[in-house]
C-alpha positions in Angstrom: 5.1 18.6 5.8 5.9 19.0 2.1 5.2 16.6 -0.9 8.4 15.3 -1.2 8.9 14.5 2.8 6.5 12.9 3.4 6.9 10.3 0.6 10.1 9.6 1.6 8.1 8.4 5.1 5.5 6.6 3.5 8.1 5.0 1.2 9.9 4.3 4.7 6.8 2.1 6.0 5.4 1.0 3.2 8.8 -0.7 3.2 9.1 -1.6 6.6 6.5 -3.6 7.9 7.3 -6.4 9.6 7.3 -9.3 7.3 8.8 -10.3 3.8 5.6 -10.3 2.0 3.9 -7.3 3.6 7.3 -5.5 2.5 6.9 -6.4 -1.2 2.8 -5.8 -1.3 2.9 -2.6 0.4 6.8 -1.6 -0.8 6.4 -2.5 -4.5 2.5 -1.0 -4.2 3.9 2.3 -3.1 7.2 2.1 -5.7 5.2 1.5 -8.9 1.7 3.8 -8.1 3.3 6.7 -6.0 4.7 9.3 -8.9 0.6 9.4 -10.1 -0.8 9.8 -6.5 -2.8 12.4 -5.7 -2.5 14.2 -2.5 -5.3 12.4 -1.6 -4.4 9.5 -2.9 -1.9 9.9 0.3 -3.6 10.7 2.8 -5.1 7.4 2.1 -2.2 4.9 2.1 -1.2 7.4 4.5 -4.0 5.7 6.8 -4.1 2.8 5.0 -0.9 1.2 6.3 -2.0 1.8 10.0 -3.9 -1.4 9.9 -2.4 -4.8 10.1 -0.6 -6.4 7.5 -2.4 -9.7 8.1 -5.6 -7.8 6.7 -3.9 -5.5 4.3 -2.9 -9.0 2.5 -6.3 -10.7 3.7 -7.6 -7.7 0.5 -5.3 -7.8 -1.0 -5.9 -11.3 -2.4 -9.7 -11.5 -1.9 -9.9 -14.4 1.8 -11.5 -11.1 4.1 -14.0 -9.0 2.3 -12.5 -5.4 2.1 -14.2 -2.8 4.7 -16.6 -0.5 3.1 -14.0 2.6 4.2 -11.3 1.0 1.7 -12.8 0.1 -1.4 -12.2 2.1 -4.1 -9.9 3.0 -6.9 -6.7 2.4 -4.8 -7.7 -1.1 -3.5 -8.5 -1.7 -6.5 -5.1 -1.2 -7.9 -3.8 -2.9 -5.1 -5.3 -5.5 -5.4 -4.4 -6.7 -8.6 -1.1 -7.4 -7.1 0.8 -7.1 -10.9 2.7 -4.7 -8.6 5.4 -7.2 -6.5 8.8 -8.5 -8.5 10.7 -11.0 -5.7 14.2 -10.6 -6.2 16.3 -13.4 -6.5 
């Protein structure tokens, strides 16, 4: 699958998580950062989105310890939460 198709698919997955809160977090993160992602970053996010929303949100807001496999620059960006825009 080419990069454009992968990113389109990943955008859909990020924005259709099942709860609005997870959509804003995962989708907002994708919209803000995906244009600059390397192929390795894309693989990381594809795999990361297989995790449960409650875990992703807990790691992002710091109520659960981030598992070692997710620790790194992508998680550091996710934990900033500066990419979430809630529509009015």
